[in-house]
Structure formats: C-alpha cells, structure tokens
C-alpha positions in Angstrom: 33.8 14.6 14.0 32.2 13.0 17.1 33.2 9.4 16.2 35.7 8.6 13.5 34.2 7.1 10.4 36.0 3.9 9.3 37.3 3.9 5.7 38.9 0.8 4.0 41.4 1.6 1.2 42.1 -1.3 -1.1 45.1 -1.3 -3.5 47.6 -3.9 -4.4 50.2 -1.2 -4.9 51.1 -0.4 -1.3 52.6 3.1 -2.1 49.3 4.1 -3.9 47.3 2.9 -0.9 49.4 4.9 1.5 49.0 8.0 -0.7 45.3 7.8 0.2 45.6 6.4 3.8 47.7 9.2 5.2 45.7 12.2 4.0 42.4 10.5 4.9 43.8 9.9 8.4 44.8 13.6 8.6 41.2 14.5 7.7 40.0 12.6 10.8 39.0 9.3 9.4 40.0 5.9 10.8 41.6 4.3 7.8 42.7 0.7 7.2 44.7 -0.4 4.2 44.2 -3.7 2.4 46.9 -4.7 -0.1 44.6 -6.9 -2.2 41.1 -7.9 -2.9 41.2 -11.1 -0.8 42.4 -9.2 2.3 39.8 -6.5 1.7 37.0 -9.1 1.7 38.3 -10.7 4.8 38.3 -7.3 6.6 34.8 -6.3 5.6 33.5 -9.6 6.8 35.3 -9.2 10.1 34.2 -5.6 11.0 32.0 -2.8 9.7 33.3 0.1 7.5 31.5 3.3 6.6 33.0 3.4 3.1 35.4 1.6 0.8 37.9 3.0 -1.7 39.1 0.2 -3.9 41.3 -0.2 -6.9 39.5 -1.9 -9.8 42.4 -3.8 -11.5 44.0 -6.2 -9.0 45.4 -9.7 -9.4 43.1 -12.7 -8.7 40.4 -10.7 -6.7 39.6 -7.4 -8.3 37.5 -4.4 -7.4 34.3 -5.8 -8.7 34.7 -8.8 -6.4 35.3 -6.4 -3.5 32.2 -4.4 -4.5 30.1 -7.6 -4.6 31.4 -8.7 -1.1 30.7 -5.3 0.4 27.2 -5.1 -1.0 26.4 -8.6 0.2 27.4 -7.6 3.7 25.7 -4.2 3.7 24.4 -2.7 0.5 24.3 0.8 2.0 28.1 1.0 2.4 29.3 3.2 -0.4 32.1 1.7 -2.6 34.2 4.1 -4.7 36.3 2.4 -7.4 39.6 3.6 -8.8 41.5 2.5 -11.9 44.4 3.6 -14.1 42.6 1.8 -17.0 39.6 4.0 -17.2 37.1 3.6 -20.1 33.5 4.1 -20.6 32.6 0.4 -20.5 34.2 -0.2 -17.1 32.7 3.0 -15.7 29.2 1.9 -16.8 29.7 -1.6 -15.5 30.9 -0.3 -12.1 27.8 1.9 -11.7 25.6 -0.9 -12.9 27.0 -3.1 -10.2 26.3 -0.6 -7.5 29.5 1.5 -7.1 28.8 4.9 -5.6 31.4 6.7 -7.7 34.2 6.0 -10.2 37.7 7.6 -10.4 40.3 7.4 -13.1 43.9 7.5 -12.1 45.6 9.9 -11.8 43.0 11.7 -9.7 43.1 14.8 -7.5 42.9 14.1 -3.8 40.5 17.0 -3.4 38.1 15.2 -5.7 38.3 12.0 -3.7 37.6 13.9 -0.5 34.6 15.7 -1.9 32.9 12.5 -3.2 33.8 10.5 -0.1 32.2 13.2 2.1 29.1 13.2 -0.1 28.9 9.4 0.1 29.3 9.4 3.9 26.8 12.2 4.3 24.2 10.4 2.2 24.7 7.1 4.2 24.3 9.0 7.4 21.1 10.7 6.3 19.7 7.4 5.2 20.4 6.0 8.7 18.8 9.0 10.4 15.7 8.7 8.3 15.4 5.0 9.1 15.6 5.8 12.8 12.9 8.5 12.5 10.6 6.2 10.5 11.0 3.3 12.9 10.5 5.6 16.0 7.5 7.3 14.5 5.8 4.3 13.0 3.5 4.3 9.9 1.7 7.5 9.2 3.8 9.6 11.7 6.9 11.6 11.3 8.5 8.5 9.8 6.4 8.8 6.7 8.0 12.2 6.0 11.4 11.9 4.2 14.0 14.6 4.3 16.6 16.2 6.5 16.9 19.6 4.8 16.7 22.8 6.9 13.1 23.3 5.6 12.0 19.9 6.7 13.8 20.1 10.0 11.9 23.3 10.8 8.6 21.5 9.8 9.4 18.5 12.1 10.1 20.9 15.0 6.6 22.4 14.6 4.7 19.2 14.1 5.3 17.8 17.6 3.9 20.7 19.7 1.0 21.2 17.2 0.1 17.5 17.2 -0.6 17.7 20.9 -2.9 20.7 20.6 -6.5 20.4 19.7 -6.6 23.6 17.7 -7.5 23.6 14.1 -4.6 23.5 11.7 -4.3 25.1 8.2 -1.7 23.5 6.0 -0.5 25.7 3.2 1.5 24.3 0.3 1.6 23.6 -3.4 -0.2 20.6 -5.0 1.9 17.5 -4.5 4.1 18.9 -1.7 2.8 16.3 0.9 0.1 18.1 2.8 -1.8 14.9 3.6 1.4 13.2 4.9 1.8 16.1 7.3 -1.9 15.9 8.3 -1.4 12.2 9.1 1.7 12.9 11.1 -0.2 15.5 13.1 -2.8 12.8 13.9 -0.3 10.0 14.6 2.0 12.0 16.8 -0.9 13.4 19.0 -3.3 12.0 21.6 -5.8 11.0 18.9 -3.5 8.5 17.3 -5.7 5.5 18.2 -8.9 7.2 16.9 -9.9 7.5 13.2 -8.1 9.7 10.6 -10.6 10.5 7.8 -9.6 12.5 4.7 -11.7 14.1 2.0 -10.7 16.2 -1.0 -13.2 19.1 -1.3 -12.7 19.3 -5.1 -13.2 15.6 -5.8 -17.1 15.7 -5.5 -19.8 17.9 -6.7 -21.6 20.2 -4.2 -24.5 17.9 -3.3 -22.4 14.8 -2.9 -19.8 16.6 -0.9 -22.5 17.8 1.6 -23.8 14.2 2.0 -20.2 12.9 2.3 -19.3 15.3 5.0 -22.5 15.6 7.1 -24.3 12.4 6.1 -28.0 12.0 5.1 -31.1 10.2 6.2 -33.0 7.7 4.1 -35.1 9.5 1.5 -33.4 12.9 1.9 -32.9 13.1 -1.9 -33.4 11.0 -5.0 -31.2 7.9 -4.7 -30.8 8.2 -0.9 -32.1 4.7 -0.3 -30.1 4.1 2.8 -28.9 6.5 5.5 -25.3 7.6 5.7 -23.4 8.7 8.8 -21.1 11.2 7.1 -17.4 11.8 7.6 -17.7 14.0 10.6 -19.4 11.2 12.5 -16.8 8.7 11.2 -14.0 10.9 12.5 -15.6 11.4 15.9 -12.9 11.7 18.6 -10.3 11.6 15.8 -9.1 13.9 12.9 -10.9 15.1 9.8 -8.6 16.2 7.0 -10.2 18.6 4.6 -7.9 18.8 1.6 -8.2 21.8 -0.8 -10.6 23.6 1.6 -10.2 26.8 -0.5 -12.4 25.2 -3.2 -15.3 24.3 -0.9 -18.7 25.8 -2.1 -19.9 28.8 -0.1 -23.0 27.0 1.1 -20.9 24.2 2.7 -18.6 26.8 4.2 -21.5 28.1 6.3 -22.4 24.6 7.4 -18.8 23.7 8.2 -18.6 26.9 10.3 -21.6 25.9 12.4 -20.0 22.5 13.1 -16.8 24.2 14.2 -18.7 26.7 16.4 -21.2 24.3 18.0 -19.6 20.9 17.7 -22.8 19.6 16.2 -23.5 18.1 12.8 -26.9 17.7 11.1 -27.3 15.2 8.3 -29.0 16.2 5.1 -32.8 15.7 5.7 -32.5 15.2 9.4 -34.6 17.0 12.1 -32.0 17.0 14.8 -28.2 17.4 15.2 -25.6 15.1 16.7 -22.6 16.0 18.9 -19.2 15.3 17.5 -15.7 16.0 18.8 -13.4 16.2 15.8 -10.1 17.9 15.2 -10.0 19.7 11.9 -6.9 19.8 9.8 -7.5 21.7 6.5 -5.2 22.2 3.6 -5.0 24.5 0.6 -2.8 25.6 -2.2 -4.9 28.7 -2.7 -4.2 32.2 -1.4 -7.1 32.2 1.1 -6.6 35.8 2.1 -7.2 36.8 -1.5 -10.2 34.6 -1.8 -11.6 36.2 1.3 -11.1 39.7 -0.2 -12.8 38.5 -3.4 -15.8 37.2 -1.5 -15.1 33.5 -2.5 -14.2 32.3 1.0 -15.9 33.2 4.3 -13.8 35.4 6.5 -15.3 34.0 9.7 -14.5 30.4 8.5 -10.9 31.5 7.5 -10.3 32.9 11.0 -11.7 29.7 12.6 -9.4 27.5 10.5 -6.3 29.7 10.6 -5.5 29.1 14.3 -2.2 27.3 13.6 -0.6 27.5 10.1 2.1 25.1 8.8 3.8 25.8 5.5 4.8 22.7 3.5 8.0 23.6 1.5 7.9 22.9 -2.2 10.5 20.4 -3.6 12.5 23.2 -5.2 13.2 24.6 -1.7 14.5 21.2 -0.4 16.5 19.9 -3.3 19.1 18.3 -1.0 16.3 15.9 0.0 16.0 14.5 -3.5 18.6 11.7 -3.1 16.7 10.4 0.0 13.4 10.8 -1.7 14.6 8.9 -4.8 15.8 6.0 -2.6 12.5 5.9 -0.7 10.5 6.0 -3.9 12.6 3.3 -5.5 12.0 1.1 -2.5 8.2 1.7 -2.6 8.0 1.2 -6.4 9.9 -2.1 -6.2 7.4 -3.3 -3.5 4.6 -2.5 -5.9 6.4 -4.0 -8.9 8.3 -7.0 -7.5 9.3 -8.2 -11.0 11.3 -5.0 -11.7 15.1 -5.3 -12.0 15.8 -1.7 -11.0 17.6 -1.3 -7.6 18.9 2.3 -7.9 19.2 5.4 -10.0 22.8 6.3 -10.9 24.3 9.4 -9.2 24.2 11.2 -12.6 20.5 10.6 -12.8 19.9 11.8 -9.3 22.0 14.9 -10.0 19.9 15.6 -13.1 16.7 15.2 -11.1 18.1 17.7 -8.5 18.3 20.4 -11.2 14.7 20.2 -12.3 12.0 22.7 -11.2 9.4 20.1 -10.1 6.2 22.1 -10.4 4.3 18.9 -9.4 6.6 18.6 -6.3 7.2 15.3 -4.5 4.2 13.6 -6.2 5.7 14.4 -9.6 9.1 12.9 -8.5 7.5 9.8 -7.1 5.5 9.2 -10.3 8.7 9.6 -12.4 10.6 7.2 -10.2 7.9 4.6 -10.5 7.8 4.9 -14.2 11.5 4.2 -14.4 11.3 1.3 -12.0 8.5 -0.2 -14.2 10.1 0.4 -17.6 13.9 0.0 -17.2 15.1 -3.6 -17.7 18.3 -3.2 -15.7 19.4 -2.8 -12.1 20.8 0.8 -12.6 18.9 3.6 -14.2 21.2 5.7 -16.4 21.0 9.2 -17.9 20.2 7.7 -21.3 17.1 6.2 -19.7 15.9 9.7 -18.8 16.3 10.8 -22.4 14.2 7.9 -23.6 11.5 7.6 -20.9 11.5 11.1 -19.3 12.9 13.5 -21.9 11.4 16.5 -20.1 13.8 15.9 -17.2 16.8 14.8 -19.2 19.8 17.1 -18.6 19.9 18.1 -22.3 16.2 19.2 -22.0 17.2 22.0 -19.7 17.4 25.3 -21.7 20.7 26.2 -20.0 22.2 23.2 -21.8 21.9 25.4 -24.9 24.7 27.5 -23.6 27.1 24.6 -23.9 26.5 24.7 -27.7 27.8 28.3 -28.0 26.9 31.8 -27.1 23.1 32.5 -27.2 21.4 35.9 -26.7 20.2 36.2 -23.1 16.7 37.1 -24.3 16.5 33.9 -26.3 17.7 31.8 -23.4 15.1 33.5 -21.2 12.3 32.7 -23.7 13.5 29.1 -23.9 13.4 28.8 -20.1 9.9 30.3 -19.8 8.6 27.8 -22.4 10.3 25.0 -20.6 8.7 25.9 -17.2 5.3 26.2 -18.9 5.8 22.7 -20.4 6.7 21.3 -16.9 3.5 22.9 -15.5 1.4 20.9 -18.0 0.7 24.1 -20.0 -0.7 25.9 -16.9 0.7 29.4 -17.6 -0.7 30.8 -14.3 1.2 28.2 -12.3 4.3 28.8 -14.4 4.1 32.5 -13.8 3.9 31.9 -10.1 7.0 29.7 -10.2 8.9 32.2 -12.3 7.9 35.2 -10.2 6.5 37.1 -13.2 3.0 38.2 -14.5 1.2 35.8 -16.7 0.9 38.5 -19.3 4.7 38.3 -19.7 4.4 34.7 -20.7 1.6 35.5 -23.3 3.7 38.3 -24.7 6.8 36.2 -25.1 4.7 33.5 -26.8 3.4 36.0 -29.3 6.9 37.3 -30.0 8.2 33.7 -30.6 5.2 32.9 -32.8 5.4 36.0 -35.0 9.1 35.7 -35.4 9.4 39.4 -34.4 12.5 40.4 -32.4 11.7 40.8 -28.7 11.3 44.3 -27.5 
C-alpha cells in the first residue's frame, strides 16, 4: 500500500493485543497497541488513526468508552469491537452505538483481516467521494455517488462530452440517475453559468407540452391570456434536458427536429421565429431503435439526437456502490427530517439491501432510506426494522431464503423468484421479464400453473 494505514489495537491483556499487532504489521499496517481504554483515548486524541480494534470488557474504561471517544473525534473512523463475553444484547448495543463490526473471542485472524479491509475500503471510498463532490460543486460530478467500475467509466466519459456542444442521448432505466448525469454534463462544461432547464416529455399532455417547450403568444388558444417564452428560450445559451424523449408525440418530434436543424423556435400562434442557441441533452429508458422501426419515433430526429450516447448503469450493475449511496441518502434524509434519530443503517441492513434487485434503481433505494429515517425511532436501523417497514427487501423475503428451510424443487424456487421480481416491479410483468431475461409469456404461463395447481411442465 502506498502509505501505511494506522491501526490502533486496544486490549488490557497485552498478549492478546500482540497477537493482533504482529500479524497486522506483517500485512503492511502501522499498528499501535494500547493496554487499556484510558491509554487508547489519549492516543486517539493525540493523533489520527484509520481504524480501531478494541476489546469490549476492560477495567474502568471499556470498549464502549473508546468507541464514544473515537466517534467524538472522527465519526468516520471504523471501530471494531471484540469480547470473550459475547451475547446478543451487547452485540446489538455495540452496533447501536456506532461500532462498524463485532467479534466474539475466540475469533479467526482471517475474519478480522477481511472485515478490517472492508472497513478501511469503505472509509477510503467515502473520502474519495467527498473530494469529488467538493471539487465538482453542486450539480456536477460531485452529485454522482459511486466508485464502482461502471461509474468510473461513466465519469471518464462525462468530462470530454461536457466540453462538446454535440447533442447527448442518455440511455438508462427509470430511476437510474439520468437527470443527475445531465446536470453534471451542464455543470462540468462551458455553459455552467448559463441556465439548465429540464422537462419530462411524459408529464404533460400534447398541447401543454408544445406550449411549455416552444412558448405561445397571447390568444394562441383558449386560456392563453398571457404570452409565454417557452423552455427553449429560457434555456438559451444553456442546456435543455428532455427527459423520456421516446414518449414525445410525433407532431412535436417534427417541430423539435426543425429547432435542432435551424436553431430557431416559433411560439404557438406566432408569425415569426426566434433564434436560440441551446445544447440538447435527451434521455430515455425506451429502445429508440425499435420505436423507429415501429414508426413511433422519427428516424431523422433519432440520428440528430444520437450523436453522443451515454449509458447509465442500473443499480444491480453497481451493487458495490450501495454502502456509499446509503450513507449519502441517510445524510440527505436527515437534513430533510432534522427530528429523526437515525444516524446509520447497520452493516446487516446494508448487506440485505445489496442483495436486492432494485427494479426502481437508485430512486427506489433513496425512497426506502428516507422511509426508514422517518419511521425508525433509534440511531441504528436494524434488520428487524426492514421486516416491519420494508418487508419486500427483508432478507427473509428473498425466495432463496426458502432454501434454508430445506430442499425445494428447483422449478418451485424459480417460480417463487419470478413472482418476487414481479412484485418488486410493482406488478409490471413486462419490466420484470426484461430484468429476468425471459419472455413475458413465460411469466403468464407460470402464473397460470401456480393458480391452477397443475404441476409445471
């Protein structure tokens, strides 16, 4: 490792402390040993550490005291507690107070090393994300959270694309963060000081969307008592983000194409056009090539928009980002709900969230985290809280948990899993079929089999 990470080992039994100090040193860490809680607190106040491994039961000043002192100095330093008197109550209390993990003696050194590396990796990623957010500022790359390979590839593409004036087409599932990427493209480029204007093409009926985009003159239609500039004019010299462009009515597609070709916009009911200079960033979760073949999207508009394409990865392709996203969403939810007692989700909860399919992607995860922040009356969210407030994402809700109860026929487990994915998609069987990589007719057939009680063929 480039610079040695500093670990503090705390144990009032010197021999036990050295049993950890020596192998951790061999692993490349810089390790200090404190032979009691008081000495440990003095050391953490004197100099920074990257992680603390502390015994729980110690005379006078115990591991809970060390945990409190470390969190008071720097709440992001992971504290891993150890005890020979393990019980459920002390484990729960340790996690509630903010311990990163909990070991019961005797433990295997390999287990300690695995969890220590995870804790240090998580802390390092948090620091990297903070630096990115601070450097990029609001709305830029700093608004995007994640250090997975998929997100790193996206970051690498955003910078050069941001400095181009070419239209951009963002492809990604609903809830994957397309608008955040659009804002990053705007904020990282030369138009950052100019307006960023967003509109969802499915949010308004045809007539209102036309007026919203292109504006109208007074008296252009019933109710047009005052003129409206339109979003193209509002975004002049800046960026216009057209979300869900694949659902735009065909009549408006033609009018949008003319704006892209001529750089002129004509308000509804107007006799003349107005020059605008706008960068277009469009987004869709649709298969636009298929919609072109079906005659539902203009081929010439598609080629105009599809100059630069960025794919936004769904959450299931970047599961390693979930711990960082959870931390980010807890912080945002606490800011919106200042009376909440929740400060974190336990590692077991985060692990459970990491196993979920997330058909609603990052938006679904954020909504769940906020629900827990609002409803849980404690600092730490535990797995039991998922069972109560989010049963669909509780570990026991996963159909593979059935396998722990005994041997189940593979066909039956498959059927349970299909039903579970459909439920997570809000009953949308087409979306579930896409996630599962099967034809929607397979889902209908399995449902008929389950409903009739006939054995599957």
